N, C-alpha and C positions, 0 to 999 in steps of 0.2 A: 230288741229294736234300738236301744240306746247305743249299742256297740256298732251295729250295722243296719241302719235304717233302710238302705237299698235292698239288702237281702230280705229283710223283714217285709218290706212292701211287695217285693217280688213273690214271696211265699203267700202273702195274703191274696194277691191278684190271681195266683195259680189255683187258689181254693174257690175262686169265683163266688165271693160272698154275696148273700142276698142283700137287697136294699134294706131290709129290716135289720140285718146284722150291722151294716154300715151306719144306720140310724142310731143303733144302740151305742156305737162308738162316739157319735156326736153328743148324744144325750148324757153319757157318763162324763165326757169332757166338759159339757155345759155345767153339770153339777159341780165339778171341781173348780171351774172358772168362777161360778157364782160363790162358792165357799171362799175361794182365795180373795176375791174382791170384797166380800162381806167382811172378812177379817181385816183387810187393809183400809177399808173406808168407813165401816160402821163400828165394829167392835174395838179396834185399837189403832186408829189412824195416828200417824205422827203429826206433831204440831205444824210442820211445814206443809203437810198434805191437807190438813184441815183448812188452811188458808186458801188452798187451790180447789177444794171440793165444793160443788154446788150444794145448796141446802136440801134439794130433793134427790140426793144420791140413792136413797132407798127405791124410789120410783125408777131411776135409771137401771138399778140392778135387776128389778123385776122385769123391765123391758128387755134387758140383756138376756135373761134366762129364756125368754120366749122368742126373741128375735135372733139370737146367736145361731140357732140351727138354720133358720131361713137364710141368714147372712152367709153361712158356710156353703149352703147350696148355691147361692148366687155367685159367691167367690169361686166355687168349683166350676161353674159354667164359664165365667170369665177366664179362669186359669186354663181351661180346656182350649178355648179359642186362642189365647195368647201363646200357649205351648205349641198348638198346631200351626199357627202362623210362623212360629220360630223353627219349624221343622220337626216338631215332636210327632211321635207316631202312636201315642196312647189314645185310648177312647175316653169318652166322657165318664164312663163307669170306672175306668182305671184312675182317672183324675180324682173322682170322688173318693175312691178307696184310699188313695195316697193322702188326700187332705184330711179325711175323717180319721184315718189311722194316725197321721201326724199330730192332729189335735189331741187325740187320746194319749199318745206316747209322751207328748210334751206337757200334759196337764200336771204331773207331779212337780215339775219345775216352777210352774206358776204358784202352786201351793207352797213350795219351799220359799219362794220370794215373798209370799204373804207372811209366812212365819218369821222371816227375817225382818219384815216391816213391823210386825208385832213386837219383836225383841227390841228393835230400835225405839219404838214408841215407849216401851216400859223402861228403857235405858236412859231416856231423856232426863229423868229426874236425877240420875246419878251423874251423867256426863252431858252437860248442856250443849256440847259441840255436836251431839247427835241431832239437834234441832235444826241445823243448817240445811237448807234445801239440797245442797250438793251431796250431803250424806243421806238425808231422809227420803228423798224422792226416787232414787234409782230402784229400790225394791218394787216400786209400783210398775216399773217397766222391765225389770230383770227377766221375768218369765217370757217376755216377748222374743228374746234372742233364741232360746231353744225352740220355741214355737215356730219361728221362721226357718230355723235350720232344719228341723224335722220335716216341715212342709216342703222345703227345697229338696231335701234328699229323696223324699217320696215322689215328688213331681219329676225329678231328674230320672228316677228309676221307671216311673210309669210311662214317661215319654221317650225313654232310651237316650237321654242326653248324657254326654260323656262327663260333664263337669257339674257337680252339685253347686260349686262356688258361684257359677254364673247365675244360676237360678236364685241362690241366696242373695246375691247382690241385687238382682232385679226386684225381688220381694222387699228387700231392705230399702231400696230407693223409693219404691211405691209406698211403703209404710211411712217413711219420712215425709214424702210429698203429701200424703193424706193427713198426716199430723199437722203440717203447716196449713193445709187447707182448712182443717177443723179449727185451728187457732184463729185463722182469718175470719171464719164465720162467726166465732164467738166474740170477736172484738167489734 
């Protein structure tokens, strides 16, 4: 799937996976998501991240493990509507398969980003430059890029779009907009 997400998604859709199998994809990706954010925020946060993290991060992580699955179902519904309005020809089931498979395929990248964050956290004692937010914070978001890319590739395949890059751009713009909206709400 890492080499050719479109072919991988096409193969998955041809298998007509049960909803239970799709749900397993989401749950496994939820577990890896939870593990990566636990590493980055509780076990070994960088000093720059500690200044940014709320005190109740543990509660947020517990909420994430329970709400992420539901959020991905909601996202799949919205993505189905957006893709179909844009001329996509995939079904809601194809969209769920693409999104849930993309979440699972991209999960190791989130874990790798978390491990990089742990290395930076431990390296702060040796190299104080690692404490700067410009260096310390990117691992907290690094796993998001492959996540969006694999979702875009899967959605492009599921809805028979010619270009993955257009879907990736749309997802990226929506992510940035939601991030700014989240920052606005917290201020």
